[in-house]
OpenMM code with the backbone's topology and positions (N, CA, C; nanometers):
from openmm import Vec3, app, unit

residues = "MET PHE GLU GLN ALA PHE LYS ASN ILE ASP ASP VAL LEU TRP LYS GLU ALA GLY CYS GLY SER GLU LEU ASP TYR ALA GLU GLN THR SER TRP LEU LEU PHE LEU LYS TYR LEU ASP GLY LEU GLU GLN ASP LYS SER MET GLU ALA GLN LEU GLU GLY LYS PRO TYR THR PHE ILE LEU ASP GLU PRO TYR ARG TRP GLU SER TRP ALA ALA PRO LYS THR SER ASP GLY LYS LEU ASP HIS ASN LYS ALA LEU THR GLY ASP ASP LEU ARG GLU PHE VAL ASP THR ARG PRO ALA ASN VAL VAL ALA ASN ILE ALA ILE CYS LEU ILE HIS GLN ALA ASN TYR LEU LEU ASP GLN GLN ILE ARG ARG LEU GLU LYS ASP PHE LEU LYS GLU GLY GLY LEU ARG GLU ARG MET THR LYS ALA ARG LEU GLN ALA ARG ASP GLN GLN ARG LEU ASP GLU ARG ARG ASN ARG".split()
positions = [
    Vec3(0.0822, -0.1188, 0.0000),
    Vec3(0.0000, 0.0000, 0.0000),
    Vec3(0.0871, 0.1258, 0.0000),
    Vec3(0.1769, 0.1374, 0.0972),
    Vec3(0.2598, 0.2565, 0.1071),
    Vec3(0.3700, 0.2560, 0.0018),
    Vec3(0.4099, 0.1371, -0.0417),
    Vec3(0.5194, 0.1270, -0.1367),
    Vec3(0.4884, 0.2044, -0.2647),
    Vec3(0.3664, 0.1897, -0.3165),
    Vec3(0.3288, 0.2609, -0.4377),
    Vec3(0.3205, 0.4118, -0.4129),
    Vec3(0.2714, 0.4506, -0.2957),
    Vec3(0.2640, 0.5937, -0.2631),
    Vec3(0.4041, 0.6544, -0.2605),
    Vec3(0.4995, 0.5833, -0.2001),
    Vec3(0.6368, 0.6345, -0.1958),
    Vec3(0.6970, 0.6393, -0.3357),
    Vec3(0.6674, 0.5401, -0.4172),
    Vec3(0.7180, 0.5400, -0.5545),
    Vec3(0.6632, 0.6602, -0.6307),
    Vec3(0.5349, 0.6911, -0.6107),
    Vec3(0.4755, 0.8072, -0.6772),
    Vec3(0.5427, 0.9362, -0.6331),
    Vec3(0.5668, 0.9479, -0.5034),
    Vec3(0.6360, 1.0664, -0.4503),
    Vec3(0.7750, 1.0754, -0.5107),
    Vec3(0.8460, 0.9633, -0.5119),
    Vec3(0.9805, 0.9607, -0.5698),
    Vec3(0.9788, 1.0056, -0.7146),
    Vec3(0.8837, 0.9524, -0.7921),
    Vec3(0.8762, 0.9866, -0.9344),
    Vec3(0.8548, 1.1360, -0.9551),
    Vec3(0.7632, 1.1932, -0.8795),
    Vec3(0.7345, 1.3366, -0.8944),
    Vec3(0.8566, 1.4194, -0.8566),
    Vec3(0.9170, 1.3872, -0.7434),
    Vec3(1.0326, 1.4650, -0.6989),
    Vec3(1.1514, 1.4462, -0.7931),
    Vec3(1.1677, 1.3257, -0.8423),
    Vec3(1.2806, 1.2969, -0.9312),
    Vec3(1.2661, 1.3718, -1.0629),
    Vec3(1.1470, 1.3658, -1.1222),
    Vec3(1.1252, 1.4236, -1.2550),
    Vec3(1.1010, 1.5741, -1.2509),
    Vec3(1.0144, 1.6179, -1.1595),
    Vec3(0.9702, 1.7568, -1.1613),
    Vec3(1.0566, 1.8502, -1.0783),
    Vec3(1.1164, 1.7992, -0.9735),
    Vec3(1.1947, 1.8876, -0.8872),
    Vec3(1.3436, 1.8814, -0.9195),
    Vec3(1.3819, 1.7916, -1.0077),
    Vec3(1.5217, 1.7831, -1.0472),
    Vec3(1.6127, 1.7294, -0.9395),
    Vec3(1.5596, 1.6472, -0.8519),
    Vec3(1.6417, 1.5897, -0.7457),
    Vec3(1.7327, 1.4818, -0.8041),
    Vec3(1.8535, 1.4756, -0.7535),
    Vec3(1.9504, 1.3797, -0.8049),
    Vec3(1.9407, 1.2431, -0.7410),
    Vec3(1.8968, 1.2375, -0.6160),
    Vec3(1.8834, 1.1090, -0.5463),
    Vec3(1.7790, 1.1233, -0.4360),
    Vec3(1.7459, 1.0095, -0.3756),
    Vec3(1.6482, 1.0110, -0.2674),
    Vec3(1.6951, 1.0968, -0.1498),
    Vec3(1.8244, 1.1067, -0.1323),
    Vec3(1.8775, 1.1867, -0.0219),
    Vec3(1.8428, 1.3342, -0.0370),
    Vec3(1.8224, 1.3780, -0.1600),
    Vec3(1.7896, 1.5191, -0.1849),
    Vec3(1.6539, 1.5569, -0.1273),
    Vec3(1.5642, 1.4615, -0.1156),
    Vec3(1.4299, 1.4954, -0.0696),
    Vec3(1.3801, 1.4084, 0.0456),
    Vec3(1.4677, 1.3310, 0.1077),
    Vec3(1.4271, 1.2464, 0.2199),
    Vec3(1.3713, 1.3303, 0.3344),
    Vec3(1.4353, 1.4436, 0.3619),
    Vec3(1.3892, 1.5304, 0.4705),
    Vec3(1.2494, 1.5845, 0.4416),
    Vec3(1.2262, 1.6291, 0.3191),
    Vec3(1.0955, 1.6845, 0.2838),
    Vec3(0.9873, 1.5772, 0.2883),
    Vec3(1.0188, 1.4588, 0.2369),
    Vec3(0.9222, 1.3495, 0.2390),
    Vec3(0.8894, 1.3113, 0.3831),
    Vec3(0.9908, 1.3037, 0.4678),
    Vec3(0.9682, 1.2712, 0.6091),
    Vec3(0.8797, 1.3763, 0.6748),
    Vec3(0.9051, 1.5009, 0.6437),
    Vec3(0.8272, 1.6099, 0.7018),
    Vec3(0.6811, 1.6013, 0.6571),
    Vec3(0.6577, 1.5750, 0.5304),
    Vec3(0.5210, 1.5618, 0.4811),
    Vec3(0.4494, 1.4436, 0.5457),
    Vec3(0.5202, 1.3325, 0.5602),
    Vec3(0.4599, 1.2166, 0.6262),
    Vec3(0.4267, 1.2485, 0.7719),
    Vec3(0.5156, 1.3225, 0.8376),
    Vec3(0.4876, 1.3626, 0.9754),
    Vec3(0.3631, 1.4508, 0.9824),
    Vec3(0.3518, 1.5480, 0.8920),
    Vec3(0.2346, 1.6365, 0.8924),
    Vec3(0.1063, 1.5578, 0.8678),
    Vec3(0.1117, 1.4611, 0.7798),
    Vec3(-0.0047, 1.3763, 0.7530),
    Vec3(-0.0381, 1.2934, 0.8768),
    Vec3(0.0636, 1.2379, 0.9408),
    Vec3(0.0438, 1.1604, 1.0634),
    Vec3(-0.0157, 1.2481, 1.1731),
    Vec3(0.0374, 1.3679, 1.1879),
    Vec3(-0.0130, 1.4611, 1.2885),
    Vec3(-0.1601, 1.4916, 1.2640),
    Vec3(-0.1980, 1.5119, 1.1395),
    Vec3(-0.3370, 1.5405, 1.1069),
    Vec3(-0.4262, 1.4228, 1.1476),
    Vec3(-0.3834, 1.3024, 1.1164),
    Vec3(-0.4616, 1.1846, 1.1544),
    Vec3(-0.4749, 1.1726, 1.3050),
    Vec3(-0.3659, 1.1972, 1.3764),
    Vec3(-0.3683, 1.1919, 1.5225),
    Vec3(-0.4630, 1.2975, 1.5781),
    Vec3(-0.4558, 1.4176, 1.5240),
    Vec3(-0.5431, 1.5259, 1.5687),
    Vec3(-0.6904, 1.4927, 1.5419),
    Vec3(-0.7184, 1.4358, 1.4259),
    Vec3(-0.8560, 1.3990, 1.3934),
    Vec3(-0.9074, 1.2926, 1.4915),
    Vec3(-0.8227, 1.1944, 1.5228),
    Vec3(-0.8612, 1.0902, 1.6187),
    Vec3(-0.8887, 1.1492, 1.7571),
    Vec3(-0.7984, 1.2373, 1.8025),
    Vec3(-0.8161, 1.2990, 1.9341),
    Vec3(-0.9407, 1.3869, 1.9383),
    Vec3(-0.9671, 1.4566, 1.8288),
    Vec3(-1.0864, 1.5406, 1.8213),
    Vec3(-1.2125, 1.4551, 1.8281),
    Vec3(-1.2149, 1.3449, 1.7546),
    Vec3(-1.3304, 1.2551, 1.7541),
    Vec3(-1.3509, 1.1921, 1.8923),
    Vec3(-1.2414, 1.1528, 1.9552),
    Vec3(-1.2483, 1.0942, 2.0889),
    Vec3(-1.3065, 1.1945, 2.1881),
    Vec3(-1.2590, 1.3170, 2.1835),
    Vec3(-1.3094, 1.4217, 2.2731),
    Vec3(-1.4576, 1.4474, 2.2459),
    Vec3(-1.4940, 1.4501, 2.1189),
    Vec3(-1.6332, 1.4736, 2.0820),
    Vec3(-1.7229, 1.3626, 2.1362),
    Vec3(-1.6785, 1.2373, 2.1260),
    Vec3(-1.7564, 1.1248, 2.1771),
    Vec3(-1.7710, 1.1289, 2.3292),
    Vec3(-1.6698, 1.1851, 2.3945),
    Vec3(-1.6734, 1.1978, 2.5403),
    Vec3(-1.7400, 1.3271, 2.5852),
    Vec3(-1.7833, 1.4087, 2.4905),
    Vec3(-1.8478, 1.5348, 2.5231),
    Vec3(-1.7529, 1.6395, 2.5771),
    Vec3(-1.6255, 1.6268, 2.5400),
    Vec3(-1.5238, 1.7203, 2.5871),
    Vec3(-1.4776, 1.8085, 2.4709),
    Vec3(-1.4304, 1.9279, 2.5030),
    Vec3(-1.3764, 2.0134, 2.3962),
    Vec3(-1.2361, 1.9658, 2.3567),
    Vec3(-1.1970, 1.9956, 2.2364),
    Vec3(-1.0612, 1.9636, 2.1912),
    Vec3(-1.0050, 2.0843, 2.1169),
    Vec3(-0.8824, 2.1190, 2.1488),
    Vec3(-0.8152, 2.2298, 2.0819),
    Vec3(-0.7059, 2.1724, 1.9928),
    Vec3(-0.7171, 2.1984, 1.8639),
    Vec3(-0.6168, 2.1508, 1.7700),
    Vec3(-0.4853, 2.2239, 1.7932),
    Vec3(-0.3763, 2.1568, 1.7646),
    Vec3(-0.2444, 2.2174, 1.7785),
    Vec3(-0.2260, 2.3277, 1.6746),
    Vec3(-0.2680, 2.2990, 1.5519),
    Vec3(-0.2546, 2.3961, 1.4429),
    Vec3(-0.3887, 2.4597, 1.4113),
    Vec3(-0.3862, 2.5883, 1.3793),
    Vec3(-0.5077, 2.6556, 1.3352),
    Vec3(-0.5536, 2.5940, 1.2032),
    Vec3(-0.6801, 2.6071, 1.1748),
    Vec3(-0.7428, 2.5422, 1.0597),
    Vec3(-0.6704, 2.5633, 0.9266),
    Vec3(-0.6259, 2.6837, 0.8924),
    Vec3(-0.5621, 2.7002, 0.7603),
    Vec3(-0.4309, 2.6234, 0.7448),
    Vec3(-0.3698, 2.5818, 0.8552),
    Vec3(-0.2390, 2.5170, 0.8502),
    Vec3(-0.2480, 2.3653, 0.8656),
    Vec3(-0.3672, 2.3123, 0.8786),
    Vec3(-0.3859, 2.1676, 0.8922),
    Vec3(-0.3794, 2.1003, 0.7560),
    Vec3(-0.3323, 1.9785, 0.7561),
    Vec3(-0.3173, 1.8987, 0.6339),
    Vec3(-0.4447, 1.8993, 0.5514),
    Vec3(-0.5567, 1.8793, 0.6177),
    Vec3(-0.6850, 1.8704, 0.5473),
    Vec3(-0.7225, 2.0006, 0.4778),
    Vec3(-0.6638, 2.1119, 0.5186),
    Vec3(-0.6981, 2.2408, 0.4590),
    Vec3(-0.6148, 2.2738, 0.3365),
    Vec3(-0.4855, 2.2439, 0.3415),
    Vec3(-0.3997, 2.2846, 0.2302),
    Vec3(-0.3552, 2.1692, 0.1420),
    Vec3(-0.3392, 2.0490, 0.1973),
    Vec3(-0.2882, 1.9375, 0.1171),
    Vec3(-0.3999, 1.8491, 0.0624),
    Vec3(-0.5070, 1.8351, 0.1394),
    Vec3(-0.6150, 1.7446, 0.0982),
    Vec3(-0.7524, 1.8040, 0.1279),
    Vec3(-0.7804, 1.9236, 0.0743),
    Vec3(-0.9135, 1.9822, 0.0981),
    Vec3(-1.0210, 1.8979, 0.0284),
    Vec3(-1.1391, 1.8979, 0.0862),
    Vec3(-1.2489, 1.8170, 0.0333),
    Vec3(-1.3568, 1.9054, -0.0279),
    Vec3(-1.4267, 1.8480, -0.1263),
    Vec3(-1.5437, 1.9143, -0.1824),
    Vec3(-1.6611, 1.8879, -0.0897),
    Vec3(-1.7755, 1.9454, -0.1201),
    Vec3(-1.8935, 1.9278, -0.0330),
    Vec3(-1.9373, 1.7817, -0.0250),
    Vec3(-1.9045, 1.7017, -0.1264),
    Vec3(-1.9418, 1.5598, -0.1225),
    Vec3(-1.8311, 1.4714, -0.0650),
    Vec3(-1.7256, 1.5329, -0.0084),
    Vec3(-1.6215, 1.4589, 0.0614),
    Vec3(-1.5076, 1.4086, -0.0241),
    Vec3(-1.5055, 1.4447, -0.1507),
    Vec3(-1.3969, 1.4018, -0.2392),
    Vec3(-1.2847, 1.5050, -0.2385),
    Vec3(-1.1645, 1.4587, -0.2727),
    Vec3(-1.0490, 1.5481, -0.2766),
    Vec3(-1.0716, 1.6582, -0.3799),
    Vec3(-1.0505, 1.7819, -0.3368),
    Vec3(-1.0656, 1.8971, -0.4259),
    Vec3(-0.9282, 1.9322, -0.4823),
    Vec3(-0.8983, 1.8817, -0.6003),
    Vec3(-0.7667, 1.9031, -0.6618),
    Vec3(-0.7409, 2.0502, -0.6936),
    Vec3(-0.8466, 2.1281, -0.7120),
    Vec3(-0.8297, 2.2695, -0.7447),
    Vec3(-0.7870, 2.3533, -0.6248),
    Vec3(-0.8214, 2.3097, -0.5042),
    Vec3(-0.7858, 2.3862, -0.3849),
    Vec3(-0.6591, 2.3349, -0.3157),
    Vec3(-0.6170, 2.2139, -0.3479),
    Vec3(-0.4960, 2.1579, -0.2863),
    Vec3(-0.3747, 2.2403, -0.3285),
    Vec3(-0.2924, 2.2748, -0.2314),
    Vec3(-0.1740, 2.3561, -0.2598),
    Vec3(-0.0557, 2.2663, -0.2923),
    Vec3(0.0078, 2.2926, -0.4052),
    Vec3(0.1287, 2.2197, -0.4444),
    Vec3(0.2243, 2.3176, -0.5106),
    Vec3(0.3472, 2.2797, -0.5177),
    Vec3(0.4477, 2.3581, -0.5903),
    Vec3(0.4501, 2.5044, -0.5545),
    Vec3(0.4346, 2.5886, -0.6557),
    Vec3(0.4438, 2.7336, -0.6372),
    Vec3(0.3341, 2.7873, -0.5451),
    Vec3(0.2134, 2.7286, -0.5531),
    Vec3(0.1046, 2.7721, -0.4640),
    Vec3(0.1423, 2.7508, -0.3179),
    Vec3(0.2007, 2.6356, -0.2899),
    Vec3(0.2402, 2.6039, -0.1527),
    Vec3(0.3534, 2.6952, -0.1066),
    Vec3(0.4493, 2.7182, -0.1947),
    Vec3(0.5601, 2.8090, -0.1613),
    Vec3(0.5065, 2.9485, -0.1305),
    Vec3(0.4131, 2.9972, -0.2124),
    Vec3(0.3538, 3.1291, -0.1892),
    Vec3(0.2778, 3.1329, -0.0574),
    Vec3(0.2053, 3.0249, -0.0270),
    Vec3(0.1303, 3.0159, 0.0981),
    Vec3(0.2227, 3.0339, 0.2192),
    Vec3(0.3355, 2.9650, 0.2154),
    Vec3(0.4308, 2.9742, 0.3270),
    Vec3(0.5005, 3.1099, 0.3267),
    Vec3(0.5417, 3.1561, 0.2107),
    Vec3(0.6165, 3.2821, 0.2024),
    Vec3(0.5339, 3.4043, 0.2414),
    Vec3(0.4024, 3.3977, 0.2276),
    Vec3(0.3185, 3.5140, 0.2588),
    Vec3(0.2686, 3.5148, 0.4027),
    Vec3(0.3041, 3.4171, 0.4802),
    Vec3(0.2667, 3.4168, 0.6232),
    Vec3(0.3676, 3.5019, 0.6993),
    Vec3(0.3204, 3.5707, 0.8016),
    Vec3(0.4148, 3.6470, 0.8843),
    Vec3(0.5177, 3.5535, 0.9486),
    Vec3(0.6369, 3.6039, 0.9674),
    Vec3(0.7458, 3.5225, 1.0223),
    Vec3(0.7093, 3.4622, 1.1571),
    Vec3(0.6374, 3.5389, 1.2407),
    Vec3(0.6027, 3.4851, 1.3728),
    Vec3(0.5050, 3.3675, 1.3612),
    Vec3(0.4170, 3.3699, 1.2606),
    Vec3(0.3243, 3.2587, 1.2401),
    Vec3(0.4009, 3.1335, 1.1965),
    Vec3(0.4906, 3.1495, 1.1013),
    Vec3(0.5710, 3.0367, 1.0541),
    Vec3(0.6552, 2.9814, 1.1691),
    Vec3(0.7153, 3.0703, 1.2484),
    Vec3(0.7965, 3.0256, 1.3618),
    Vec3(0.7117, 2.9515, 1.4641),
    Vec3(0.5932, 3.0028, 1.4939),
    Vec3(0.5060, 2.9354, 1.5903),
    Vec3(0.4608, 2.7991, 1.5403),
    Vec3(0.4310, 2.7913, 1.4119),
    Vec3(0.3934, 2.6615, 1.3541),
    Vec3(0.5097, 2.5639, 1.3684),
    Vec3(0.6283, 2.6091, 1.3337),
    Vec3(0.7458, 2.5224, 1.3430),
    Vec3(0.7691, 2.4759, 1.4868),
    Vec3(0.7556, 2.5666, 1.5814),
    Vec3(0.7766, 2.5311, 1.7224),
    Vec3(0.6718, 2.4290, 1.7674),
    Vec3(0.5463, 2.4512, 1.7312),
    Vec3(0.4401, 2.3554, 1.7675),
    Vec3(0.4680, 2.2182, 1.7087),
    Vec3(0.5086, 2.2169, 1.5829),
    Vec3(0.5355, 2.0895, 1.5168),
    Vec3(0.6564, 2.0190, 1.5775),
    Vec3(0.7574, 2.0948, 1.6140),
    Vec3(0.8755, 2.0359, 1.6770),
    Vec3(0.8380, 1.9741, 1.8114),
    Vec3(0.7583, 2.0451, 1.8912),
    Vec3(0.7150, 1.9911, 2.0203),
    Vec3(0.6309, 1.8651, 2.0012),
    Vec3(0.5417, 1.8697, 1.9033),
    Vec3(0.4583, 1.7531, 1.8770),
    Vec3(0.5428, 1.6356, 1.8284),
    Vec3(0.6402, 1.6625, 1.7426),
    Vec3(0.7290, 1.5565, 1.6943),
    Vec3(0.8054, 1.4951, 1.8107),
    Vec3(0.8557, 1.5798, 1.9011),
    Vec3(0.9254, 1.5305, 2.0201),
    Vec3(0.8361, 1.4397, 2.1022),
    Vec3(0.7139, 1.4849, 2.1259),
    Vec3(0.6187, 1.4061, 2.2040),
    Vec3(0.5931, 1.2705, 2.1373),
    Vec3(0.5686, 1.2727, 2.0068),
    Vec3(0.5391, 1.1480, 1.9353),
    Vec3(0.6587, 1.0541, 1.9350),
    Vec3(0.7781, 1.1094, 1.9190),
    Vec3(0.8982, 1.0257, 1.9238),
    Vec3(0.9173, 0.9658, 2.0628),
    Vec3(0.8934, 1.0447, 2.1668),
    Vec3(0.9021, 0.9927, 2.3034),
    Vec3(0.8038, 0.8782, 2.3250),
    Vec3(0.6810, 0.8950, 2.2761),
    Vec3(0.5797, 0.7898, 2.2881),
    Vec3(0.6246, 0.6639, 2.2147),
    Vec3(0.6805, 0.6821, 2.0961),
    Vec3(0.7263, 0.5677, 2.0168),
    Vec3(0.8399, 0.4953, 2.0868),
    Vec3(0.9330, 0.5700, 2.1434),
    Vec3(1.0457, 0.5089, 2.2147),
    Vec3(0.9957, 0.4310, 2.3358),
    Vec3(0.9028, 0.4891, 2.4114),
    Vec3(0.8459, 0.4171, 2.5271),
    Vec3(0.7789, 0.2882, 2.4834),
    Vec3(0.7048, 0.2936, 2.3727),
    Vec3(0.6365, 0.1745, 2.3219),
    Vec3(0.7374, 0.0688, 2.2781),
    Vec3(0.8425, 0.1109, 2.2109),
    Vec3(0.9454, 0.0169, 2.1675),
    Vec3(1.0152, -0.0475, 2.2877),
    Vec3(1.0418, 0.0313, 2.3917),
    Vec3(1.1027, -0.0234, 2.5136),
    Vec3(1.0114, -0.1277, 2.5763),
    Vec3(0.8834, -0.0955, 2.5856),
    Vec3(0.7856, -0.1867, 2.6440),
    Vec3(0.7767, -0.3158, 2.5622),
    Vec3(0.7692, -0.3032, 2.4310),
    Vec3(0.7636, -0.4201, 2.3435),
    Vec3(0.8898, -0.5044, 2.3544),
    Vec3(1.0055, -0.4376, 2.3641),
    Vec3(1.1315, -0.5101, 2.3762),
    Vec3(1.1338, -0.5919, 2.5043),
    Vec3(1.0908, -0.5302, 2.6151),
    Vec3(1.0901, -0.6025, 2.7421),
    Vec3(0.9905, -0.7185, 2.7405),
    Vec3(0.8796, -0.6996, 2.6721),
    Vec3(0.7753, -0.8027, 2.6677),
    Vec3(0.8080, -0.9141, 2.5685),
    Vec3(0.8553, -0.8762, 2.4494),
    Vec3(0.8710, -0.9729, 2.3407),
    Vec3(1.0157, -1.0020, 2.3039),
    Vec3(1.1085, -0.9259, 2.3570),
    Vec3(1.2477, -0.9456, 2.3217),
    Vec3(1.2863, -0.8659, 2.1991),
    Vec3(1.4115, -0.8836, 2.1585),
    Vec3(1.4618, -0.8133, 2.0413),
    Vec3(1.4259, -0.8860, 1.9128),
    Vec3(1.4735, -0.8336, 1.8043),
    Vec3(1.4430, -0.8887, 1.6733),
    Vec3(1.4890, -1.0335, 1.6616),
    Vec3(1.6103, -1.0612, 1.7049),
    Vec3(1.6641, -1.1974, 1.6950),
    Vec3(1.5791, -1.2951, 1.7759),
    Vec3(1.5369, -1.2548, 1.8956),
    Vec3(1.4538, -1.3425, 1.9783),
    Vec3(1.3183, -1.3686, 1.9131),
    Vec3(1.2592, -1.2651, 1.8563),
    Vec3(1.1288, -1.2819, 1.7907),
    Vec3(1.1409, -1.3669, 1.6648),
    Vec3(1.2501, -1.3505, 1.5914),
    Vec3(1.2701, -1.4329, 1.4723),
    Vec3(1.2879, -1.5798, 1.5103),
    Vec3(1.3653, -1.6052, 1.6161),
    Vec3(1.3852, -1.7425, 1.6626),
    Vec3(1.2526, -1.8030, 1.7065),
    Vec3(1.1746, -1.7277, 1.7805),
    Vec3(1.0439, -1.7752, 1.8265),
    Vec3(0.9535, -1.8074, 1.7079),
    Vec3(0.9508, -1.7195, 1.6100),
    Vec3(0.8682, -1.7421, 1.4909),
    Vec3(0.9157, -1.8656, 1.4150),
    Vec3(1.0467, -1.8819, 1.4022),
    Vec3(1.1014, -1.9983, 1.3318),
    Vec3(1.0648, -2.1271, 1.4053),
    Vec3(1.0771, -2.1288, 1.5382),
    Vec3(1.0423, -2.2476, 1.6163),
    Vec3(0.8935, -2.2797, 1.6050),
    Vec3(0.8100, -2.1761, 1.6071),
    Vec3(0.6661, -2.1988, 1.5917),
    Vec3(0.6343, -2.2557, 1.4537),
    Vec3(0.7011, -2.2066, 1.3515),
    Vec3(0.6792, -2.2574, 1.2160),
    Vec3(0.7224, -2.4030, 1.2056),
    Vec3(0.8354, -2.4374, 1.2677),
    Vec3(0.8810, -2.5772, 1.2667),
    Vec3(0.7822, -2.6668, 1.3396),
    Vec3(0.7336, -2.6205, 1.4552),
    Vec3(0.6350, -2.6991, 1.5306),
    Vec3(0.5092, -2.7209, 1.4480),
    Vec3(0.4642, -2.6168, 1.3797),
    Vec3(0.3451, -2.6279, 1.2955),
    Vec3(0.3683, -2.7246, 1.1806),
    Vec3(0.4880, -2.7187, 1.1238),
    Vec3(0.5216, -2.8084, 1.0138),
    Vec3(0.5208, -2.9531, 1.0614),
    Vec3(0.5768, -2.9793, 1.1800),
    Vec3(0.5764, -3.1156, 1.2356),
    Vec3(0.4340, -3.1639, 1.2605),
    Vec3(0.3487, -3.0762, 1.3145),
    Vec3(0.2084, -3.1135, 1.3366),
    Vec3(0.1393, -3.1478, 1.2055),
    Vec3(0.1630, -3.0671, 1.1040),
    Vec3(0.1022, -3.0916, 0.9732),
    Vec3(0.1493, -3.2251, 0.9153),
    Vec3(0.2797, -3.2541, 0.9316),
    Vec3(0.3333, -3.3807, 0.8813),
    Vec3(0.2721, -3.5000, 0.9531),
    Vec3(0.2509, -3.4881, 1.0834),
    Vec3(0.1904, -3.5971, 1.1607),
    Vec3(0.0451, -3.6203, 1.1176),
    Vec3(-0.0256, -3.5130, 1.0909),
    Vec3(-0.1659, -3.5247, 1.0489),
    Vec3(-0.1772, -3.5886, 0.9116),
    Vec3(-0.0804, -3.5632, 0.8269),
    Vec3(-0.0845, -3.6139, 0.6897),
    Vec3(-0.0417, -3.7599, 0.6788),
    Vec3(0.0090, -3.8175, 0.7851),
    Vec3(0.0559, -3.9586, 0.7823),
    Vec3(-0.0570, -4.0528, 0.7862),
] * unit.nanometer
topology = app.Topology()
chain = topology.addChain("A")
for resn in residues:
    res = topology.addResidue(resn, chain)
    for name in ("N", "CA", "C"):
        topology.addAtom(name, app.Element.getBySymbol(name[0]), res)
C-alpha cells in the first residue's frame, strides 16, 4: 500500500523537482509524512473528545492543517484538486505568512514531533521487554513454524 505511494512521490520529486537522489528529498518526504500523521492523530483525538463530550483544541489553526492545504475536500467529501496547494502555490502560501506565524507553527510541530517520538520510544522499550529483540522474535517465529510443520506432517501420515 505505502510502497506505491512512496514510488509516486519519488517519481514526482525525481522528474519535476530535479532531485539527483532520494537523499535530496528524504527530509521533505519525512516532514510531509509527519504532517499527515499529525493530522490523523489530531482527527482521532478530536473525535475521541467529541464522543466523550469534551472540547478539543487543535495544535494547528485550521488554515495550517493537512486537510486544509494538502487534501481539501469538496462538499461531497472528495479530494478537491483545485484547492490543494502544491508547488508554487504552496511556496507562496508559506512565504506570505508572517514570520512569527511560521515560527510558531514550526515550534508547535517540533514539540509535537518530540512528544510522538518519546511515545514511540516508550512503546518500543515496552515491546522489547515483553517480546524481546528482533533476533529473539525471529527465533520464536522460526520455532513456531517448525512446530506447525511437524504437526502438519503428523496429520498427513
